[in-house]
N, C-alpha and C positions, 0 to 999 in steps of 0.2 A: 819722641812721641811714644805712648803706650801702643802695645801691639793688640789689636782687636781679634785677628786670626792668626795662629801658629801651627803651622803643619809640619811634621818630621816622619819622613820615610813610610809615607801613605802608600799602601798597596791595595788592590782591589781585584777579586777573583770572583768570576761567575761560572757556574756550573761546577761539574764534578768529574772526577776521573779523566778519560781521554778527551772528553768535552769541554776540559776546563779551559776557561779563557782569562789571560792576565790583563786586565782593563787599565788599571794605574800602576805605575811602576815607581816607587821611590820617590814619591812627590814630596818635596820640602821647600816650603816658602812661608813668609809672614807677611801680613797687611796691617798696617798702622791706621788708627783711627783717623778719617777725614781724607783718606786715599779713594782714587778713582781708578779701578783696576779692570782691564778687560782680558779675559780668558778666550783665546783664541785658537781655532784649530779646524780641521777638516772634520766631516762627519764620522764618527766612530773613534776620534782620537781620544775619547775619555771626558771631554770637558764638561758635559752635563752630569755625569758620573760624581765628578769632582764637586761641582756646584751642590748637588744633593747631600754630600758628604759633610761640605761647610755649611748648609742649612739645616743639618741636623734631620733631614729626611731619610738617609741612608747612613750605613756605618762602614767602616774600612775593615778589611780584613786583617790588616796589621797596620802599626805606625800609631802616632799620635796626632790628634785634632783636638785643639784648645780654641775655645770661642769665649772670649771675654775672661780668660783665664780658667774656664772650666774645661777638664778633659772629658769630652763626650763619650767616651768608651766607659766611663764610672757611672754615667748616669741612667736612671730609669726611662721608661717611655714617656711618664707623665712628667718627669724632669726635664726631658728633653723638650717636650711640649712648652713648659713653663719657659724655657730658654728661648724658644723660637717667639713665644708671645712677647717676651720682655724686649729682646735684642734684635730679632730679624724680621724683616718685611720682603715678602716675594711679589715679583713682577713676572707673569708668565707669558710666553709667546701667545696663547689662546685665551688670555685673560682670566679664565676660569671664574667668572661670575655666577653667581646662584641666579637662575633664571626667573625663580619666584620672587626675589627680593629687589626693592628699589635700589638706585645708586646711593641713597643715603644709608640703607641698611647693609647693603654689600660692602660699603665702605667701613662701617661699623662694627662688621663681624669679629674682627680680632679683639676688639675690646669688651665683648661679651665675656671672652673667656680670660680676660686679664682681671674681672671684677670691677670694671667701671660702671657706673650707675647710667640709667637709661638717658636721663637728660643730658649727661656730660657726653656720652656717646653720641647723641644726635648733634649737639652743638660742635663738638670736635669735629664730625664728620662733614658737617656743612662748611664749617672753616676750610677744610682742607680742599673740598670740592670747588668752593668758591675761588680760592687761591689758584686752582688749576683750570680756571675758566669755565666751570659747570654750574655756577649759581643758580641757574634757571633749570637743572636738570634734576633737584633731589628727589621728585617722586618717580622718575622715569625708570622702567624696567631695563634690563640690558637690551631686549629686543627692540626697544625705542631708542637706541644709541647707535652713533657709528662706530667703526672699529676704533678709531683714535680716541673717540669719547670713553669706550669701553676700556681701553688701556689707560687712561688718566683716571678712571675709577680705580683700576688696579693700584695705579700708582699710589692714590688716595689711601687706598686700603692697606697698602705697604708701610705707610707713615703713621696709620691710626695709632699705634703704641709707641711711637718715637721713631721706629725705624733707624737707629743708628746704623745698622748693617741692611743695606739693600741688595738683594741678589736678584738679578733680572736675567731671565733666560730667553735670548733672541727677543727682546722686547718691540723690535721693529720688524719682526719677520712676516707677520700678518698686516703690516700696514703699507700704504701706499707711499712713495718718497716724502710727501709734504707732511703727512702725519708723522711718519718715522722721525722725520727731522725735528718736529715738535718735541716727540717724547724725548730724544735724546738733550734738546735744549733744557727740558724740564729736570732731566737727571743731572746735567752740569751744574744748574742753579741749586739743586739738593746738594751736591757735592759742595759748592761753594758755602752753602750755608752750615756745612760740617758733618753731613751724613757719609758714610763710607758706602761706596757704591762698587759692586762687582758685576760686570756685564758678561755673559756667554754669549759668544757670536763666531761665525764663521767669515763674516765679512770685515775685511780690513778698514774699510771707511768707516764703519762703525766703530771699530777698535781705536780708530785715529781720534776720537774724542775722549779717549782716556788718558790718564796721566802716565800709565804703566801698562805695559801689554807684556802677558805670558803666553807664550805659545807652547801647546801641547802637540807631540806627534807620537801615535802608537802608544798613547798612555803615559809618556814621558815629557819632562820639561826640557825643550829645546832651546828656549830663549826667555829671558826676562830683561826687558828692557824699560826704562823710565824715559818717556818722550820729554817730560817737563817736572818740575818739582810740583809736589802737591801743595795746596796752600796750607798756612799755619793751622795748627790743629784747633781752630775756631769752632769746635763742635758747639753747634749753636744750642746753647741752655734753654731758649725760649722754645724750641722746636722738639729738642730730645726730651727735656726734663718734664714739661707740663705734662704729658700723658703718663710719664712715670709715676709722677706725684699722684695723678689721679688713680693710676692703678694701686700705688700705696694706699690711698685712702680707701679703695675697695678692698682692700686686704684687711685694713682695719674694721671695715665693716663686713666682715666675710658671710656673716647670715644673708645681709641683703644682698651681696654679689650672688651667692648660691641661688637666692631666690630669683634674681634676675636671669640667672641662666637657665632656671627651671622654666621661666615665662617664655624665654626664647625657645627652648626645645619643645614647648608646648605650642607656641604659634606655628613653628616650622612643622610639626605633627599635624596640625589641623590643615596647614596648607599642601601638605602631602596627600591627604586624605581627600581634599576638595578637587586637587589635580586629577584624581582619578576615582570620581564618584562612583561610576559603575562596578569597579573592581572592589572598591571599599564595600559597596551595598552586598555584593555577592559574597563577598568574605565574612559580612555579619550575618548573612541568612541561617547558618546553623546556629549562631548563637541566638538569633532572633526566635527561632523555632523551639529550641531548647528552654530559654527563659519562659516564653510564652506557654510551653506545655508545663513547666514546673508550677508557675504561678496559677493557671488555670486548674490544674489538678488539685492543688492545695485549696483554692477557692470553692471548687466542687465538693472536695470532701469535707471541708468545714460546712458548707450549705447543707450537704447531705445528712451530717452527722446532726447539726443543730434542728434541722429538721425532724429527724427521726427521734431525737431526744424530747422535742417538744411534743411530738405524738405520744411518746411513752409517759411523759409528765400528764398528758390529757387522760391517760389511763388512771393516774392517780400516783402521786409522790408516796414513797416508803410503803408501798402497798405489797402484799403477796396474796395470790389466789391459789386457792387449794383445790384442786381438781381431781375428779374421779380417774381411776386408772393407773398405768405405770408410766404413762408420758404421751406425748404428742403422737396421734395416730394408733393409739391403742383401741383395736375394734370390740374389745370386750369391756370398755369403759360403759358403755349403756347397760351393761348387766349388772354393774356394781351399785348396790343399794345400801350402802353402809354410811354414806355422808348423810348427817342429819342436823336439824334445827338445835338438838342438844349438844352437839358438838360446837356449833357457833356459840352457843350461851357459855359452855365451859372456857372457850377461848375468849370470850368477853371479859371474862373474869381475871384474866391474867394481867400482871402489872406491866408486862412489856408490851400489850396491844391496847391502842388509844380506842379503836371502835371496831366494830365487825359487823358485817352484813350476810346473811345466807342469801344465796342465790338459788333460783330455778328457772327454767326456761321450758317453753312450749311453743310450737309452730301451729297456726290454725288461719282460718279464714277471717278477715277484720270486714265487717259491713259498716257503711255509714251512706244513707240516703240510698242512690243507685250504684254506689260504687262499693265493688267486693275486691278485696286485694289479701295479698299472702302475707302474713306478719309475724314477727316474733315477740311473743309476751315474755317478759322478764319479771319474775317474781323477786323483789328485793327487800331490804330492809331501809328504814328512813335515813340511815346513816349512808347509803349507796352513793347519792348524789355528791356528798362530800368528799367520800373517799376516792370517787372517781373525777372529782374536779369538773362537775357538768355545771353549766351556767343556765338560767331560765329566762326565756323569752316573753312568755305570757303567764300569769298564774303563779302558782306555788307548788312544794313538793309536798308530798303526804309525810305525815309526822308519825311519832311514836304511839299517839292515840288512834291514828287510823290504822297502824298496823294490829294493834291488839284487837280493835273492832271490826276486822277483815273487812273494812270499807271497800266499796265497788268504786274506787278511785282509779284514775289511770294518767300517767304523765305520757306525752307523746312527744317523739322526736321531730327533728326539723324535716326529714323526709316524708314522714306520715301526714305531717301538717300540709306540706306542699301538695300531697297526692289527694287529700280530701277536701281541702279548704281552699279557697280563692285567697289570693295575697291580700294581707291586712284585714282578713275576716276574722271576727272573734271566735275562738274554738272553745272558750271556757264556758263548762256548762252543759255542753252538748253530749248526748249518748251515743256510743259507739258500741257494735256487738263483737265481741270476740267468741267464735265457737257459740254463738248464740246466746251468749251470756252478756248483759248488759253493764256497761263500764262508763263512768261520768268521767269527762275530761277536765282536770282541775290544773294542768300546767301543760306548757310547751316549751322543749329545749332548745338552746340556741344551735345554729348549725355548728357542727364539730367536724372541722377537716382533720382525719387521721391517718396514719398508716396502719396501726394496729388496731385491733378491736372490730366492731362491726362495719362492713363496707358502706360507702357512700350510697349505695343504691339500695340497701336494705332497709327495710321498715322495722322499727324497734319501738315498742309501747312497754311501759313500767307500771307494776301495779305492786300493792304490798305482796310480800310472799305468802303471807298467811292467807290472802283472798284468792290467791293463785292455787295454793295446795288445797284448801278447803272449798272453794266453790267453783273450781274450774276444772282441775285436774284430778284432785283426790288422792293425790301421791303423798306418802309418808317421809320420803326422803327428798335431798335436795341435789342438785347439780353440781354447786361449788360453793365455798366460803371466801369472801374477800375481806383481809384485815388490814388495818391500817396500824403500822408500828409507830409506838411512841418515838419523838424526835430525838431522844437522849439515848435510845438504842440502836445498836449495830443491826441494820436488817438481816444481815447473814447470821447473827447470834440469834436473833428472834426465830428465823426460819428453822434453825436447828432446833430449838426448844419446841415449838409447836408440832414439829414433825416428831419428836420424842412423844410428846403428850398425845397424838391422835393415834400414833402407832401402838401405844401402850392401851389405848381405848379399843381399838379395833382388832388387837392382838396380831396385827399384821400390817404391814404398808400396802394399803390397796389405793393409795391416793398418791399424787405428785404436786409440787408448788412450783408456780412462776413468780419470781420475785423481779420486779420492776427494776431495781437497783443492779441485779446481776445482768438484765436484759442491756440496761445503759452502760455497762463497763464492758459488755461483749461487743455492742455497737460502736463504742469508742475504740476498742482494741482492733476490731476488725476494720473500720474505716481508716484508723491510723495505718494499719498493716499495707492496705490497698494503696493509700496515698503514699506510703513509703515505696511500694512497688512501683507505681507508675512513674514517681518522681525519678526513682532510679533508672528506669527506660529514658526518661527525658533528659537525665544526665549524660546518657550515651550520646545524645544528640549534640550536647554542650561539649563533650570531648571531640566529638567529631568536627564541630565548628572550631574548636582551638585548635586542631591540626590544620585546618583551612588556614587560619590565622597565621600559623607558624609557616605554612608554605608560602602564602602571599608575602610575608615580611622577609622571607628567605629571598624571593624575587626582588623585592623592593631595595634590598641590600645591594643585590647584584646591579639594579637599575642605578643606583645612587652612589656606586663606589667612588666615582670621581668626586662626587660632593663631599664624601666622607673623608677623601683623601685632602680636599682643599680645607675642610674644618681643621683636620688634624696639622696641616701645615700654617695655619694663622694661629694655632695655639689650643685647640681644642685637646683636652686629656682624653682617656680612653673611658672614664666614667662619664663625661659629657655625650660621648657618642654613644654608649650604652643605655644613658637616660632617654636620649632622644627616641631610639626605636622602641625602647620599654613603653614609653609614654605613648607612642603611636599605636602599638598593640593593645595597651589597655583601653585608650580611647576608642578603638574599634570595638572591643568586646564591651565596653561600658555603654557607648552607643547602641550597640546591638541589643544590649540589655534592656535600656529605656525603651527601644523599639518594641522590643518583646513583652514588655509590661503594658505599653500601649495596645499592642494587639491583644493580648489577653483582656484587657478592660473592655476593649470593642466588642471581643467575644462574649465576654459577660453580658454587655448591654444587649446584643443579639439574644441572647439565651434568656434572659428576662423576659423579652417581648415575645418569644415564643412559650415559654413555660413560666407562666404567672406565680404558681405556688410553690415554686421550688427555686430559691436564690442562691445565687453564687456569693458566697462571703468572702471578701478579699481582706488579707492580713496585710497590715503595713510592713510588719516584721517579716513575713514572708518575701514581700517584694525587696526589702533592703537587703535580706539574705541573699536572694536570688542575684541581685546587683552585685554584691560583695562577690558571689561566687564568679560572676561573669569577668569582674575585675581581677580576681584571683587567676582564672584561666588565662586571661591577656598577660598576666606577669609570668605564669609558668610557661605557655607556650611562645611568648615573645621573647623570653631569656636567650634562648640559642640563637635566634637571628641577631639579637641585640649583642650577645658576646662575639658573633662572628663579625659583625661591624666594628666593634670596638679593637678587635684584634688584628684588624687588616693592617698592612705594611703602609705608611703613608705615600712612599715612592711607588709602589706597585699599584695604589689605589688611584693616585694621580694620573699613571701612565694608561689606566683602562679606559678605553673608548666607549 
C-alpha cells in the first residue's frame, strides 16, 4: 500500500530558554492509505500536538512530515491550506460549527475554498448529511441540533472535499455514550469505505475500535501495535474522487470559483454585521456624519453659488459699471463731478462696446393719491433695461425718442407698484409726483429677487436720464455709466481699454469699474474655497470614523479568532480571510456612506421647506465621490485588522476561547 503519512524524527519544542519544553521526541512512523489509527496517551503526552502537525495546522521544530508525498516544511501557508482542503478532514471534540450557518452551509464550507460551485456544494453537502441520518436537518442551525447531530455535521464537513485522511480529536469526548458509539460506528464505516482515519484519544475503549494503536508517553512513542489488519486499500473512488473531480472542475473555472468565494465572504460579512446591529450602527456613525457633512456642504455651496451668479446675471451679463470715486466706500465720491453724458457717448462709439447707458440717481418723496413714500429715481438710457436684463410686467420701456424728447415717462418697479396700487390694478397712464414733478407711468417691472443691486424693500422708479437731469435735478454730471461689452470681446480687455480712454479724457483716474464677470469669478473662487475648507473639516470626521471602524474590526477579529482558525483548518487561504474582513470593513463604511447621503437629502428637504428662495443643489458626482471615499476609508482602515486576521496561526486561533 502507498503511504499517506510519513513522519521521520519529529521534534517539537515550546518556549525559549529555561522555559523551553520538549513536547515531541523523535517521532517516526508512517500510515498507509485506508488505515484506522488511534493515537492514545494521557493529557500532556503530546498527542494533540502530533495531530496538529499531521493536519498541517502546526509545524515541527525538526524532522520531516510528508502528507501525500508533500514535505510540509517546504510548503507556504497557502500551499498548506490547499493541502488541507484537498486531502484532510477534521473532526473536533467541540464540533467547531459556525453558529450563524445552517447544517448544509457548515458542511459545504470546505468546498467554498476548493472552488466547487454553489449547486455542487449544496448537492454534495445534502448527500453527506442524508447519509449520516440528517436528511431532515438541512436548514437547522447548530443551536437547533443535539451534540451527536452536531458531531455528525462535523463528520460530513470532514468528508466534503473527499476526506481521504480524517483526523478526529477526541470525537466522542463531548458526547454521551450512545452518541459516542454512533460516531465511532460512522468512523468505522468510513474506514471500510477506504478513508484513512486517525483518532486522538485518551480512552482505551475508543482506541479499541482502531486497527492500530500508537501510544505516546512524555512526547515519545512507547508502543505501536496493530490489533487487526486493515482492509484492502479499497479507497472508495466514488467517495474520494467525486469531490476531487468537482474541485478540479472548479480549478478549470477559476474565475467562477473566485466569484463564489467572494459571494461567500460577502454573505458572512453581512451576517456578522446583522449579528451586532447596534455596534455596527455606532461604528458607522462617524462615517454617516462625515459623508452627510461633505454632501451637504457641497450642495449648500453649489446652491449659494448658483443663486449669487443668477443675481449677478440679473444685473446684466458682460456688463461694466463705471462709478465715481476710487472704490467702494470713498466718501469723496459725491463731490466728484467729472463723469458726463459725453463720456457715455464716446464709449458708445467704441467697437468693443455694444450698448451704453448713462445713469443718474436722486432720492425724494413720491406722491400718488394719499400716499407719500420715499423712493429713488433712476435716470437711465433706453438700453438700460436690456443691459440689466429687466423684464416688464405691464406696459413698455421708454425708447430713444422718449430720451431725446425728455419725456416725463416713468417705469416703476414691483415694490413701488405694490405700495401704490392694489393687486391687479392697471397702473399704466397714471400720474405720480416725484419731488412735485409729474411723471406718467408707462411700465411696471416684474418682481426681481436679487442679492446684488437695490434691496427688495427699496422703491425704484426709472425715467429717461435727460428728463431727470433737465426737468428734476438740473445736474450737468451723471452718477455712473453702464456699458455692455460685445460678446466677442473679453470683459477684462474691454475694461482695460475703457479705463485708459476715460483716464485720458479726465487727465486722471477719478472713477472705478465694477465688472460683473470679475464678481462672478470672485464668487466662484470664494465659494469654492469655502466648500473646500468645510469639506476638509468634514473629512476629519471621516478619518475619525475610519479609526472607529479599524478599532471595531480589531475587536471583531479577536471575537472571531476561533472562526478564523476553523476556516483555515478547512482550507481557507490567507487571501480568503483578508478578503472577508476587508469586505466587512468596506460594507460598514459603504452603508454608512449611503446613510450619510440619505441624511444629507433629508436635511436638504427640511432646509428647502424653511428657506424657499435658496436651494441646496445636489450633485450626483459629489455623492458618488463621497461614497467612493467612504469605501476607500473602509479599505484603508480595514487593512490592518484584515491582515492581522489573515496572519493568525491556525492552531493558536482554534485554541482561543
